[in-house]
N, C-alpha and C positions, 0 to 999 in steps of 0.2 A: 432533648437530648442532652446528657451529661457530658462535661468534657472528657471524661474517662471513656466515653464509647467513641470518640475520634480515632484512636489508633485501631479499634476493632472494625469500624466503618471503613477506614483506609485499606486496611488489609482485604476486605471484602470487595471494595470498589477496584482494587488492583487486581484481585483475581477474577472478578466479572469482566473486566476490561480485556485482560489477557485471554481468557477462555473465548469471550465473544470475538474479539478480532481474529483469533486462531481458526475458530470455525469459518468465519467470512473469507479469511484468506485460503483456508482449505480449499472452500467451494471455487474461489477466484483462480487460484494456482492450478488446481486440478484440471480446470477447463484448459488453462494455457498449456500444460504437459500433453493432455488429450489433443489439443489443436496441433502440436507439432508431431505427435506420434500415431494417433488413431483416426481423428476426424478426415484427415485427407482421403484416407482408404475408405471410410464408411459414407462420408456425406458428399464426396468430390472425386468418386472412383475413376472417372474418365479423363482426368487430367495428368499431364506428365508430373513426375514428383515435386520439382520445385514449384509449378503452377497450382498443384493441389495444396501445397504448403502455404502460397500466397493466398488463396481463396479461404484456407482455414484461418490464417492469422487475419484475415479481412474480418471474418465473425468475431475473432479474438479482440480486434480493435474497436469493434462496435460496442463493447462493454466498457472500455475506456471513454468512448464519447458520451455514453450515459452517465458516467461518474459525476460531471459537473451538475447534470439534471438532479441527481440524488442529493448532491450538496445543497442546492437551492431549495428542494422540497424539505428535506429532512432537518438543514440547518435552521430554516425559518421555524419549524415546529420545535426544535431543539432549544431556540433562544425564547420561544413563546410559551411552551407546555412543559418543558423540563427536559434534562438530558436522559434520565432513566427511561420515560415512557417512549421517547423517540428510539432509543435504542433497542427496545423489544421488537418495534415494528420493522427496524432495518434488520435485524436477525432473521425474522419470519420471511421478510421478502427474500432475501438471499438463499435461504434454506430451502424454500419451496421450489423456486425456480431451478436450482441445482438438482434436487430430487426428480423434478419432471424430466430433465435431461436424461436422467436414468432409464426412463420408460419410453424415450423417443423414438419412433420408427426411422430407419436409416434410408439411403436412396434405394436400395433394392426393394423396399416396400411401398415407398410413397414418391419416389422420385426426388426432384429437386425441392418439393415442400419440407423435406427432413432438413435440408439446410435452412430455409426460411424460418422454420419454427426454432431450430437451433439458434438463429440470429435474435429472435425475439426474446427466447429465454435469457440469453446473454444480455440483452438490453436491461432486464430486470435484475439480472446479477450486478449490472454496474450500477443501476440506481440504489441498490441495496448497499453495496460496499461505498458508494458516494456518500451516503449520509452516516456510515458506521464510524470512520476515522475520528472525526471531530468530537463525537459524542464519547467515544472510548477514551480518547486522550483527556478530555476536560472531566469525565467521571473520575479518573486517577487523579490528574492535577488538581482538580479544585478541592479535593480531600486532603491532598498531601500539604507539606510545609513549603514555604517560600525557599528555605535553604537548599532543599532536596529536589527541587522542582525539576531539573534536567533527568534525574535518575529516576522519579516516580512517574514522569511523562514518557520516559523511554520503554517503560515497561509494556505499555499497549502496542509499541512498535514490535515487540517480540512476537506478536501475532503473525508477522510476515514470515520469519524463518520457521516458527512453529508450523504455520499452514503449509509452507513448502515441503517441509519434512513430512507431515501428514499426506499432503496431496500425492508427491512422489513416492511416498512409501507405500501407500494404498494401491497405487498402480504397479510397483515393483510386486508387492505380495500377491495381488490376484493375477498379475501377468505369469507368475511362476506357478501359482496354484492351478490356474484353469488352462494353462499351457495353450495349445492349438485353438482352443475355444474362447481365448481371451478377445479377439476381434468380433466373435459372434455373440457372445453375451458377458463374458467376464468383465469387460470395461464398465458395464452399467453398474456393478456393484459399489465401487467406491462413490459413485454419485448418489445411489439410493442411501448410502450410510449417512447422508446429510439429515435425513430425517431424526436420526438417532442423535447426532452431535447438535442439532438444533434444541431437541428437548433438554439435553443437558445444559445448554446455554441460557435457555429460558428459566430453568429452575435457579441457577446461580443469579442471574440478573434480577430476578423478581424479589431476592433477599437483600438487595442494596438500597439504602436510602437515598433521596435526591440530594444533591452536593449543597454543603452550606452557602456557598456563593448564590447559587440560584434562588435558594430559598430566602436569602437575605434580599435579592432583587424584587422578589415577590412580595416580602414583608414591607419593603420601602416604596412599592409601587413604581419600580423603575424598569419594568419589563417592557421592552421595545415593541410596539405593536406591528410595526413593519420592518423586522431586522434586516432583511436582505436588502430592500431599497435602502435603507440607511447606510448600511455598511458599505455598498457599492459607491454611494454618493460621497462618503466622508472618507473612505479608506480604499480607494481604488488602486492607491499607489502600493499599500502594504499587500493588496491581493496579487497585483501583478509581480511585485518582487518575490513573493512566496512561490509563485508559479514557476518564474525564472530560475530561482535558486534551488528547485528540485530537478533541474534539466540533467545536471551531471550525476544525480542519484538514481532518477527513475529510469530515464532512456537505457543507460548502461545496464541497470538491474535486468531488465526484460530481455536484453541481448544476452546477458550472462546466464540466465536461467531458462529462457524460453527458447530463443533462436539457437542457442548452443547445441539444443538436442537436434535440431535439424542439420546443423552444420556438422556435428558429430557423426550422426547416421548417414547422411547423404554425401556429404563432402569428404569426410575422412574414413567412412566405412567402418566406423566403431559400433558396438553392438548397443541396442537401445537400453538394456538394462544396466551396462556400464555407465553410459552417460546419465542415466537417472541417478546411479549410485554416486557419481561425482558431485552432481548438484544437492543431492540429500547430505553429503558430508560438508559441503560448503555451508549449507543452512544449519547444520549443527554448531559449526564454528561460530556462526551469527549469534547464536544464544548467549554467546560469552562477550562477543566484541561490541555489541549493541548497548547493553547497560553499561559497560565499561566507558564507552563513548559519552552516554549520557551523564554518567558520574564525573567525567573530566570536565564536561561543560559546566558543571555546578562549582567547580574550582577555578577554571582558566577562562570561562565565558563560552557563550555559544558559538559566537562567530570565529574565534581563533580554533576551536576544535573542527568546526565544520569546514574550515578553509583547509585545513590539513587533509581532509577527505576529498575536497574537490580537486586539489591539485594531484593526489595520488591516482585519483582515477584516470585522468590525463597521461600521467606518466606509466601505468602499466599496460595502456591499450595495445601499444605494439609488442612488448614482450609477451602478453597474454597470448595473442594470436601466432607469435613465433612458436611459442610451447605447444601450442594446440597442433600446429601444423607439422610437427614432427611425427605424431602418429604414435610417439612412444607413450604407452598407458601410464607409466609413472609420471611422466612429464605432464600428460593432459590431467591427470589427478590434481597436480601441484597447480597448475594453471587455473582450473575452475575453483579449486577450494580457496586459493588466496586471493582470486579476483573479487572476492565479495567483501572482503576487508575495508578498502577504500569507501564501498557503499555503505558499510555497518558505521564507520566514522562518521559520515554524514547522517545517518538515518537514526542514530542514537540521539543527538541534540537536537533533531529537527522538528521534533512535535512541540517542544518547548518554544524553541526560535520561533515557528510559525504563530503558536497560540498566543504567545506574549505580545504579539504585534497588534492585537485587538482586545479592546475594554470588555469586560465580563458580559455586559449585556448584549454585545454582537459578536462574541467569540466564537460561538457555534458556527454561525453562518459564515462570518468572515475567514476563519481558519480552514474551514470546510471548503470553501470556494477557492481560496488559494491553493490549497493542497490539490483538489481535484481538478483544477484546470490544466496542470501539468499533465494529465492524462491525455489531454487533447494535443498538447504540443510534443510531449516527451514519449510516455509510457506506451500508448497506443500505437503511434507510427513506428516506434524503433524497431519491433520485429519485421515489420513491413519493408522498411527502409533497408535494414540489413539484408533480407531475403533478395530484394530487388538489385540491390548493389552487388550481391554475389552472384545473381544470374547474369547481370550485364558484364561484369569486369572479371568474374571467375577468379577473384582474389579477395583476400581479407583485408588489404591495406585500406581501402577505401572505407570499410568498417571501422577500422582503428582510428581513422582520421575523423569519421563522425563522432566517435566518443571523445576524442580530443577537443572538437568543437563544442560539444555539450559541456565540458569542463570548463571553457572559456566564458561560455554563457553564464554559467552559474558563479563564477568568479566575479564577474562583473556586478551581478545581482546582488551578491553578498556585501561587496563594498558599499552599496547603498542601504542596506538593512541596519536598523540600530540594535545595538546591544542592550536587552533589557533583563538580563538575567539577575540584576539588582533591584529590580522594581517589584513592588507588592502587587501580586495579580488581582488580590481580593479587594483593592481599592480602585475605584472608578478611574479611568484615565482622564475623565473630564468631568467637571464639577456639575455641569448642566447637560440634558439629554440633546440640546440644540446649540451647544457650546463647540469648543475645540474637540477635534478628533483625536484619535490615537496617536496620530503622528505628530502631535503638538509636543513642544519641549516641556509642558507642564503636565507631565505624566506620572501618576502614582507616587506612592511614597517609596523612598529608596530602603533596601533591606540591608541591615548591618550584618557583617560577618560573624 
C-alpha cells in the first residue's frame, strides 16, 4: 500500500466503524426500548406493570452480563487474527440474534418459553456487542494519526446515538403505521429490518483493509498467542480503572434512555410516543456533542475533558428529575434532551482514553474487557436498580442519589488513570513481550504538537 492510500483507507475505516457500530447499537437499543414498552405486555402479561417492567429489564440485563464474554472471545481473536475479520463475525452474531427476536412466539403462543428464548437471544446480542466496540474503535484509531486520535476514535462512539435514533425511530414509525396492530405484529418489523442493515454493514466492512498497526505486529512476529491471559496478568489495574471510570457514563445513560421510558409512561402518565420522541431528540444532539468532546480531548487532554462530564452528570441528577416530575411537556423535553450532554462529554474521549491504556498487541483484549466489564457493574443493573428504587420508595430522589454515587466512583477512578494523549500508539509500550507492562513509566514515544 502506498502512503497516498492512507487517507482513503482512513475514511473507509471510519465509515465502516460508524456504520457497523450503528447497526450493532440499533439492535441493542431496539431491545432496550422494546423491553420498556412492549415486552412486559407480550412476554410477562400476568404481572403488574412495574413487576412486568422488572422482569423485562432482567432479560435486558442478561445482555449486559454477556458483553464481557464477548469481549473475552472476540478480544482474543482480534489480537490474534486481526481487527477486520473479528468485526465481521461480531456483526453477524448481533444481526442474526436480533432478526430471530422478530419471529419469536410470545407468551400467548408458547407461554414462559417465549421469555426464556428471548433471554437466550439477548445473550447472543450481548456477546456480539461485547466484541464489537473494541474492534470498531481500533479499526478507526489505528488508521488515524496520533494528533487527531481523540476525534477519530470518537467517531465509532457515534454508533450509540445513531443506533438509538434508528431504534427509537423504527418503533415510532411502525407504532404509528400499524396502530392497534403494533402489539400483535407491528413491533416485529424493526427487529426483522436487522437482516437488511447487517447486509449493508458487511458490504462496507469487507472493503476495509486490516489496520497498519496489526499488519506491523504480524510482520514483526509480535502477535501475542494468549492476549487475554497476558493482558489480565499485566494490566489488571488498567482494566479495572477502565471499568470504574465508565460508571458515571454508562449507568446514568441507561437510566436516561431506557428507564425514563418506563418512568414517563407509568409514573408520569405521559404518552409512549412522546417519550420516544424526547429520547430521539436527545440522541440527535449527541451527534454533535460526542465528536466535539473527542476533538476537545485532542487539545486539552483526555482526563480534563472526561472529568468535566463526570462532574456534570452528578450535578444534573436532581434538576433532571425535578423537571421530569413537573409533567409539563416542554420541561420534560428539556430534561431528557439536555441530560445526555454530560454523558456525551465523557463518551467522546472515552474510546481513546481506554484504548490508549494498552499496548498494541494487547489493545483489543484489554480495551474490550475494561469497557465491557462496566456492563456488569453499571449498565445492566442500572434500569433494574432504578425501577426497584421507584417501586420501593415511590420517589425519584433515591435514583438521583444513585446517579451522584456513580459520578463519585468514576471521579476517583479517573484520578488514577494516566494521561496518554501525547503517547504514540503505534509504538509498543514495552520493548519486550515479557518486559514491563503498559502501566510502566517507559511507555511509547511522545507525540509533538
